[in-house]
C-alpha positions as MATLAB code, in Angstrom:
seq = 'MPEIILYTKDYCPYCTKIKEYLKRKGYEVTKEIDITNDTNLQMEMVTKSGGKRTVPQVFINGVHTGGCDDTIALDKEGKLDEILKRG';
ca = [
       0.205   -0.027    0.123;
       1.197    3.444   -0.714;
       2.179    6.013    2.014;
      -0.625    8.938    1.617;
      -0.012   11.775    4.453;
      -2.394   14.738    4.413;
      -1.839   18.036    5.774;
      -6.007   19.125    6.756;
      -7.616   21.396    8.852;
     -10.435   20.440   10.610;
     -13.114   22.862    8.995;
     -12.000   22.045    5.638;
     -14.544   20.959    2.951;
     -11.285   19.931    0.497;
      -9.907   18.169    3.097;
     -12.723   15.553    3.201;
     -13.126   15.402   -0.908;
      -9.714   14.089   -1.243;
     -10.127   11.509    1.508;
     -13.372   10.568    0.299;
     -11.576   10.549   -3.517;
      -8.785    8.405   -2.464;
     -11.044    5.757   -0.806;
     -13.509    5.327   -3.790;
     -10.002    4.590   -5.762;
      -9.477    1.894   -3.038;
      -6.727    3.790   -1.331;
      -6.916    4.669    2.765;
      -5.062    7.863    4.180;
      -1.668    6.481    5.859;
      -1.293    9.402    8.069;
      -3.558   12.866    8.630;
      -1.882   15.809   10.400;
      -4.218   18.371   11.500;
      -2.810   21.429   11.472;
      -6.061   23.292   12.639;
      -4.205   25.066   16.003;
      -0.814   24.022   15.503;
       1.696   26.750   14.290;
       4.278   24.625   14.225;
       2.881   21.703   12.080;
       1.263   24.547    9.661;
       5.509   25.610    8.995;
       6.194   21.883    8.753;
       3.424   22.011    5.842;
       4.931   24.833    4.124;
       8.365   23.978    3.952;
       7.769   20.430    2.502;
       5.252   21.694    0.442;
       7.353   24.292   -1.420;
       5.380   27.353    0.278;
       1.781   26.046    0.061;
       0.126   27.460    2.595;
      -3.754   26.057    1.753;
      -5.205   22.593    2.945;
      -5.183   20.049    2.382;
      -1.534   19.161    0.886;
      -1.403   15.824   -0.399;
       1.975   13.342   -0.267;
       2.043   10.231   -1.746;
       5.155    8.160   -1.384;
       7.060   11.406   -0.615;
       5.986   12.966   -3.991;
       4.092   16.217   -3.259;
       0.834   16.144   -5.388;
      -0.426   19.339   -3.999;
      -3.938   20.247   -3.133;
      -7.137   18.680   -3.344;
      -7.887   19.846   -7.172;
      -4.164   19.068   -8.129;
      -4.297   15.465   -7.141;
      -7.667   14.732   -8.725;
      -5.979   16.654  -11.693;
      -2.758   14.014  -11.424;
      -5.479   11.943  -11.435;
      -7.583   12.903  -14.614;
      -4.121   13.059  -16.854;
      -3.439    9.559  -16.004;
      -0.492   10.295  -13.878;
      -1.605    9.695   -9.939;
      -2.185    5.862  -10.039;
       2.057    5.685  -11.631;
       2.423    7.624   -8.065;
       0.014    5.352   -5.412;
       1.915    2.127   -6.983;
       5.053    3.244   -6.532;
       4.884    2.111   -2.549;
];
C-alpha cells in the first residue's frame, strides 16, 4: 500500500473531499496531520510543500501532489496511479 500523508484542517471541505476521493479509488490515508491550531505543523507543511499554505496538502510515497484539485487533476491526466503504485 502507498504511504499517503495529508495535512488538513478540521473545518476544510476540500480535505474531506480528497479523503473520500482516495477512498473511492481504494486507498486509505496513512497519516492525517491536523494543523488547525498548530503553527509549528503549519510551518512544517509550508516548508515541505514548497510554500503552499492552503489545505489539504497531499504527499503520496514522498511525492507532493499538491492540494485536492491538483491531486484530482493528476488522476484525470493518468499520472496519479503511477505515483500510488510506487509504494
